[in-house]
C-alpha angles and dihedrals in degrees: 000000000000117000090221099054138035123221109303095030096281113158116255091218091057090048093051092049092052093045091052090049093050093048090052089050090051091054091051092050096047112046095143093049089048091051093047090051092049092051096051094091094139093059117086103248088003091274135088091243120022096230087068084080087069096100137125100231106052099260134031128256112249117233122237099171141339135193130171110327094341132091129183122198129212090264089060096251114145123213139193098229116220091157095065095185092309089294096321090104098043086131089058126257114307099344109206098240091052093047089051094048094048093044091051092048095047102033106029107025099024128200112111091175121022107142085228131103127255123209089245091070092069089049090054092047091052092050093048088049091052091051103041102026097235116121105206123061138178132180139235134166098253139019088242088062091046090053092048093051093046089053092052092048094051094046088051097049095044101036088224122130108207136078122203122215137169122261110266093007122153122232100145116253095332104149093217093058098058095093131106140180108262127221089266092055092252126119118260140165114279115251110264095030094142123190098359112186090228140347103301091223086069092062104027147046124204138206132176117259111257091022109114093169091056091047092050092052092052095045091050088075087075096220102098115112095185145357108229110197147151110236084230124017110247117166095058090050120291111299110184124209117256118236110288095008099110092044087051091051091053092048093049095048090051091047092054097041091247124144121233124223120192111203102206097175092117101013088063082094088077091078146302091306095033121233089318092070099028093055100031096246125170110205124168091228135022121199124192142161144152105046100047092069097054090236098324114112113263140135133183143189127203126203131205117245091250094051093044089052092047091053099044090045091062108092089183093064119086103215096162113047122020090359093050121110091257126203115118091225097051110119092009118170095250096052091045093050091050092049094050091051093046095050098040102037111018116027092041128153090262092048091054091051090055094044092051092048090054091046090053089055088050093050094045092050094049091050090052093051093046092046090049089061093041090235117168091233132121137213126216128190128202105183107284092001127084131184135179122207131197092241139074128237094034114262114266098200136040092245092054090048093050090050094057095055117119110189096192093050092047091048092050093052093044097049092042089054096044091050087059098044104271123120121200129179105281095218096062143333099299126143120190126193122216126193090270096051111113136200086246088060088051092049090053091052091050092049092054094041091052090050090051091053092042091058093044094049097039 
């Protein structure tokens, strides 16, 4: 991309002027958040988790309260929230059934951490099985943990050492996933992979999404225990599978004796059973986290009957003590109660239908605005999740999607929106619908988004 122009031929000077103006406006609107950030000298990076510094305006807004699709900061500004905790609040902020379930568990029944099962865990496992089609489930606190444990299980059962992922995939902070295809076509560590325990090319192989030939070449080495993949790339901008691609992945993994893990942490937006159910997929493992707990930390992994039998039939594998998933709080009563309430009462089949309908209105409206300005951009939808990219046609691989990023343009749009009461995911241009998101919320976003482009293209 030219350094003089942004996508669509907009002058870089004009963009930078507007971005500077919007950042100054943000500072004026958020004095209490600015002061709170300045005072947080005993937090590493001044925030509870360092990625909270990924924001368009120089410092984050500080939350006062949040319910449904609305968030209010400590300066009193109210937002329509399309970020929703980067998928963690897909059920909306503090949904009433989850609040009631957690309150009952903590206040009435007691026992936030017991290292013992509750009957609700079996109910949650049965519901996850109904949705995703895999019969055996276990719990963690995050999807990252679920991915790590799945990787260990599949290395153990296959005796193979490597994991294959897609370039610019997202599987949390799993060490094996931080690998990309370099400009020379060779694998390399992903930028920002800090403190890796070893060269990632020792543990992992990588292929581009939507590239079956590349996948076949890597699997032919015969050392891949599992392909860990999102059914659609999400955290580099939505990259949807081309027709036949996912069937091809399944066929190739079976041909090479390699297990297939679907990470549904973000692609859960595709429907009640994620992309696995929506697209009729048949993975050996499903991993998921964030959204299923309604905002309470939880992760889970599900195993096929064949894989579960293969694991439990191995007397040489310690799956209880040192080989257990670990983490005293995994499967704790509070997380399980929250997950049961979320799946049974909040993110229901009917709720997903409504969320996807609203997301379709969002996607159609964005396309109309972009087309009205003749911008060479594209819009992709994954169920209740919508993303626009500064490229057309839409990128078909993670590397292509990464190449079309424009940080200054993204920052301008984000800070312009947040100054006018709209929150988007800070990592990219993602909007997620929760059960409480309305078409009026979408219309407000589109009004502000159109104004932002109007000023930029004036």
